C-alpha positions in Angstrom: -8.4 3.7 -18.1 -11.4 1.5 -17.8 -15.1 2.2 -17.8 -17.6 -0.2 -16.3 -21.2 -0.2 -17.3 -24.2 -2.6 -17.3 -26.0 -3.8 -20.4 -29.6 -4.8 -19.9 -32.6 -5.5 -22.2 -32.9 -5.9 -25.9 -31.9 -2.4 -26.9 -28.4 -1.4 -28.1 -26.4 0.9 -25.7 -23.4 2.9 -26.6 -20.6 1.8 -24.2 -17.7 3.9 -25.5 -15.6 4.7 -28.5 -12.8 2.8 -30.1 -10.0 2.1 -30.2 -10.8 0.1 -27.1 -10.7 -3.4 -25.6 -14.1 -4.6 -24.5 -14.2 -7.3 -21.8 -17.2 -9.2 -20.3 -16.3 -9.2 -16.6 -19.3 -10.9 -15.0 -20.4 -13.9 -16.9 -22.7 -15.8 -14.6 -23.5 -19.5 -14.3 -26.4 -19.0 -16.8 -24.0 -18.0 -19.5 -25.0 -14.4 -20.1 -23.7 -13.2 -23.4 -23.3 -9.7 -24.9 -23.3 -8.8 -28.6 -21.0 -5.9 -29.5 -20.4 -3.9 -32.7 -18.5 -0.8 -33.7 -20.7 1.4 -35.9 -21.2 5.1 -36.5 -24.9 5.0 -35.3 -27.0 2.7 -33.3 -27.5 -0.7 -35.0 -31.0 -2.0 -35.8 -32.6 -4.0 -33.0 -32.1 -7.3 -34.7 -28.6 -6.6 -36.1 -25.7 -9.0 -35.6 -22.4 -8.4 -33.9 -19.6 -10.2 -32.2 -20.7 -12.2 -29.1 -18.8 -12.0 -25.8 -19.2 -15.0 -23.6 -17.4 -16.9 -20.9 -15.5 -18.8 -23.6 -14.6 -15.6 -25.5 -14.8 -12.6 -23.1 -12.5 -10.0 -24.8 -12.6 -8.1 -28.1 -10.3 -5.3 -29.3 -11.6 -2.6 -31.6 -9.0 -0.6 -33.5 -11.5 1.7 -35.3 -12.3 5.2 -33.9 -16.1 4.5 -33.9 -18.8 4.2 -31.2 -19.0 0.8 -29.7 -22.5 -0.6 -29.1 -23.6 -3.5 -26.9 -26.8 -5.4 -26.0 -27.6 -8.5 -24.0 -28.2 -11.5 -26.2 -31.0 -12.6 -23.8 -33.1 -9.6 -23.2 -34.0 -10.7 -19.6 -30.3 -11.1 -18.7 -27.8 -8.5 -17.3 -24.1 -8.5 -18.0 -21.3 -6.2 -17.0 -18.5 -5.3 -19.4 
């Protein structure tokens, strides 16, 4: 089963729960990137995570934790 959602702005959004595979499905010509993490609660706004981009668009999470995502550039939009 797959779930599609859109990540916009600088805030973290919960996109699902692991174990799961997260894939960036709409990288545009401007190189929209999404930062993702698996954490029990919402990460701090300036926290770091794994970056999905056109060059590396898939990440597998094996932990049973919430998965959070945010656009690297707050004015960009990306689908994953």
